Every structure is written in structure tokens, then in C-alpha cells.
C-alpha positions, 0 to 999 in steps of 0.5 A, a space after each residue: 513509531 518513527 514519527 514520534 521520534 525527536 529526530 526524524 528521518 526525512 526523505 520526500 516529506 510530502 506528508 511528514 512536513 505537513 504533519 510537522 506543522 501540528 506536531 512541532 513539540 514532537 519533532 525537534 530536528 529532521 535528518 535528510 536521507 534522500 541522498 542515500 544510495 542504499 535506499 535506492 535499490 530497484 532490483 528484479 530477480 527470480 520473480 522477486 521485486 525489491 524496492 528501496 524505501 528511498 525510491 521515489 514514484 517518478 524513479 519507479 515509473 521511469 526505471 521499472 514500469 513494466 515489472 509489476 503493472 498493477 503497482 505501476 497503475 497505482 503509482 501513476 494515479 498518486 497525486 501529481 507529477 511534482 509530488 511523485 518526484 518527491 514522495 517515496 515508497 518508504 514514506 508512503 508505507 510508514 505514513 500508514 494511511 488506510 487510503 495509501 494508494 500503493 498499500 492494496 498492491 503490497 498487501 495482496 502480494 504479501 510484501 515483506 519490509 526490511 527494518 534496520 537499526 544499529 542493533 539488528 535487521 528484521 523483516 516483517 510482513 506489511 500487514 503486521 507492520 501497519 497496526 492502525 491509522 498512522 500507526 506502525 510497529 517500527 521502533 524508534 531506532 529503526 529505519 525502513 530500508 527495503 520492500 520485497 514482493 514475490 510476483 506470481 509467474 502468471 496472473 490476471 489483475 484488476 486495480 481500481 481507485 475510486 476518487 472524486 477526480 483523476 488527479 490530486 485525489 484521495 481515494 473513496 475506495 481502492 481495490 486490488 484483485 489478483 487471480 492466479 490461474 495456475 493455482 486457482 487462487 485469488 487475492 483481494 485487498 481494499 483500501 479506505 474502508 477500514 483502519 488499515 488496508 483490508 486483505 480479504 482472507 475469508 473471501 479468498 478461502 471461499 474461492 478456493 472452496 468454489 463458494 463463489 456466490 458467497 464472496 460478495 456477502 463476505 466482503 460486505 461483512 469484512 469491510 468497515 467503512 466510515 462516513 467522512 468528507 470524501 464519501 459515505 460508508 454506504 457508498 464505500 460498501 457498495 463500491 467494494 461489493 461492485 468491484 468484487 463482483 466485476 473482478 470475479 466475473 472477469 476472472 472466471 
């Protein structure tokens, strides 16, 4: 994992520096990378959105808010303006929190991550990159450089973040639902209800088979919430059930 390296790349540092207070024996030095133009890519072509890992949330909101409205909604709800000025897309992904606000959108769109080292360049789906809470498959000599997403030509969506307040809040549950009328598909992703963001492939298959009534029960089986200081497992499960039902009723 990158955050176990002796020399640690630093972009925004909004989570990393806090973690470093309790991991001083693991990080000996930080190397700033927030000035690198190669990490500031923000391009849209042929329905593919490419975001450099060093792009801050504020930069995205200023330069490309209309390209992907569900991602814009998610980003706008993150923390506060001061944190959005520093926090980067790459940092949010590598931090690998199940409560990360952008991740349900990235999971629902099958985002592809580019990882580079002096030896190689490889690409990996975000769902395979994050392996558990604060755990990823990044190698010690790699840097996350880009995030790529294919945006459907025609879609309807619902993004919801349920937290104790509207700002400076970690989510109890986050939900991303896409409906693709051209293909008759849905995509469902849930945050804060498992060790990683959960993509509900089984429920999506039920929708393709037109077994709509079985989807909420499927979601209740898939999500694995816990009780913590933000919410109870029971309430999180109820939110997933309710948000899924609302999304389906709006999509059909």
C-alpha cells in the first residue's frame, strides 16, 4: 500500500497528514506532488471523462461541473470549501474509505484507474483496486495518475448522501443509482455499508430479468453495515432498502 511507504507522496494531505500523526514510524518523509501538471488532467472526449489524480474538488467544480452531474453532486457535498480546495480525487481513492463520497459514482460507472511507476503503467478497475478499509492493491513504487469513466449517452440518476448534517459530515449511507433507458439497465452502488463500496450486481441482474419486486430484498442481503458512532446497522440497512425503492419508483 502507498501509505505504508517510507517516502510518501503528498497532494492535498487532508486525510494523510491526520493519519501520519499516529503512523510516524511508517512515514519518514513526504514528497509534494500537487504542483505536477501531469496530474491535473481534466478532459472529456467521446463520452469518456478523464480526471487527473491531482485535480482538487474545487478545480473540478470550477472547470467541469456540467460534465457529470452525479459526480458534481457528490463532490459538492464533501466536507467544506477549505477542504475541497486541497483534497484531490486521487487522494480520496487511495485513502480507500468505505464512506468516501466520490466512490459510489466511480463504482457505478466502472471507473478505470491508471497506476504508473518507473517500470510500468497499468490500468485497474476501481472495484479491484480497493480491497478493504484503507487497503488497496497499489504497489510501493506506483502512483495513481488518472481516473477514467465512460459516461452513458442517456441516463437518469439518483445520488443521495445521508449524514447527520449537510456539511462537514461523514455519510451514514451514500447511494448512487443509474438508469440507462436505452439498454434497460440499472447500476447500483452503496457507500458506508461494507468494508468497501458495494456494487449491487445481483440486483442489477434482477432488473434485467424484470424481477423488480425481488430487488429490495436482494439489497438487504448484499449490504453489510455495522453499528458505529455515526449510525446503527439497522438504520443503514433501512436506508439502503428505502433509497433503492425510491430510485426504482422514479426510474420505472
